[in-house]
C-alpha positions in Angstrom: 11.5 42.4 0.5 11.2 39.6 -2.1 8.6 36.9 -1.2 9.5 33.5 -1.7 7.1 31.6 -4.4 4.9 29.1 -2.1 6.0 25.8 -2.6 3.4 23.2 -4.6 2.9 20.4 -2.6 4.9 17.8 -4.3 8.2 20.8 -3.7 6.9 20.7 0.1 7.0 16.7 0.1 10.2 17.0 -1.6 11.5 19.5 1.3 10.3 17.1 4.1 11.9 14.1 2.7 14.6 15.9 2.8 14.6 18.1 6.0 12.6 15.8 8.5 15.1 13.3 10.4 11.6 11.1 11.5 10.5 10.7 7.9 8.9 7.5 6.6 7.5 6.6 3.1 4.9 4.0 2.9 3.6 2.6 -0.3 -0.3 2.8 -1.2 -1.4 -1.1 -2.1 -4.8 -1.2 -3.4 -7.0 -2.6 -0.3 -10.3 -3.7 -2.3 -11.9 -3.5 -5.7 -13.3 0.0 -5.6 -13.9 1.1 -9.1 -11.9 4.3 -7.6 -8.6 2.6 -8.1 -7.8 3.0 -12.2 -4.4 2.3 -12.6 -3.5 -1.0 -15.3 -2.8 -4.5 -14.0 0.7 -4.4 -13.4 0.6 -0.8 -11.8 -1.5 -2.2 -9.0 1.1 -5.3 -8.2 4.0 -3.0 -8.5 5.3 -1.7 -5.6 4.8 1.9 -5.1 3.2 2.4 -8.7 -0.3 3.8 -7.1 1.4 6.2 -4.7 3.2 6.3 -1.7 2.2 8.2 1.8 5.9 10.2 3.3 4.5 11.5 7.3 6.9 12.9 10.3 5.2 12.7 13.6 7.4 15.1 15.0 6.6 17.6 12.5 2.9 16.2 12.1 3.2 17.0 8.8 2.4 15.0 5.5 1.6 14.2 2.0 0.3 11.8 -0.4 1.0 10.9 -3.4 -1.2 9.0 -6.2 -1.6 7.5 -9.6 -4.3 5.6 -11.2 -7.0 7.7 -9.0 -9.7 8.1 -10.7 -11.0 11.7 -11.1 -13.8 12.4 -8.9 -17.3 14.7 -8.7 -16.9 16.9 -5.7 -20.6 17.2 -5.5 -21.4 13.5 -5.9 -18.6 11.9 -3.4 -15.1 12.9 -2.7 -12.0 10.6 -0.8 -11.2 11.2 2.3 -7.4 10.4 4.5 -7.8 8.1 7.4 -4.5 7.9 10.1 -4.6 4.7 12.6 -2.8 5.8 15.5 -1.4 3.0 17.7 -2.5 5.1 20.6 -5.7 5.4 19.6 -8.5 3.0 19.5 -8.6 1.4 15.4 -12.4 1.9 15.6 -11.7 5.7 15.2 -8.7 6.7 13.4 -8.2 10.6 13.1 -9.8 12.3 10.0 -6.5 13.3 7.8 -9.0 16.1 5.4 -11.0 15.1 2.2 -9.5 15.6 -1.5 -10.2 15.5 -4.5 -9.0 14.4 -8.1 -9.2 17.1 -10.6 -9.2 16.1 -14.4 -6.2 18.6 -14.3 -4.0 15.9 -12.0 -3.0 13.9 -15.0 -0.1 11.1 -13.9 0.2 12.0 -10.4 -1.4 13.9 -7.3 0.2 15.1 -4.3 -2.3 16.0 -1.4 -1.0 17.5 2.3 -2.3 15.8 4.9 -4.2 18.2 7.3 -5.2 15.6 10.6 -7.5 16.8 12.9 -6.0 15.5 15.7 -1.9 15.0 16.4 -1.0 11.5 15.4 1.4 10.2 18.2 2.0 7.1 16.3 0.9 6.4 12.5 0.3 2.5 12.2 -1.3 3.0 8.9 -3.6 5.5 6.6 -6.7 4.5 4.6 -8.1 6.6 1.6 -12.2 5.8 1.8 -15.0 7.4 -1.1 -17.2 9.3 1.4 -20.4 12.0 0.8 -19.3 15.4 0.0 -17.4 17.3 2.6 -17.1 13.7 3.8 -18.0 11.9 7.5 -17.1 11.4 11.3 -17.1 8.1 11.3 -16.5 6.1 7.9 -18.4 2.6 7.2 -15.3 2.3 5.1 -17.4 0.6 2.8 -15.1 2.1 -0.1 -11.6 1.5 0.8 -10.1 1.6 -2.4 -6.0 2.7 -0.5 -3.9 1.2 2.3 -0.8 2.4 3.3 0.3 0.6 6.5 3.6 1.1 7.8 5.5 -2.3 8.8 
């Protein structure tokens, strides 16, 4: 029997966009002057040029795409996703997982969203810079990117 090769995150993202009828796409916007956003000024001002979030509530599945996010040293700090849900207190967004931007990421990085709890009605996605391994509650002191649903 032939085993189909595992899809890359980028391929899985495309498949989700094609297959999930409820999928939403939201562009990242620069949320602060955090030094981790290294995109050019023009890219920061162009809608969607920092990447986006693709999310399907029905499938509880999604992907983040990034451009212009600084390479990080996982021993010093990691990026962490937070998902804001209309049915939860805004002070306690759902941890969507930690990730790194490797030097090999080149132009674009696609990361699978890994929520720790079910997301009923996503209203926004936020990226923070945290200590290695992430945190349970973010101070949101360093919040470089935000993607809010209309």
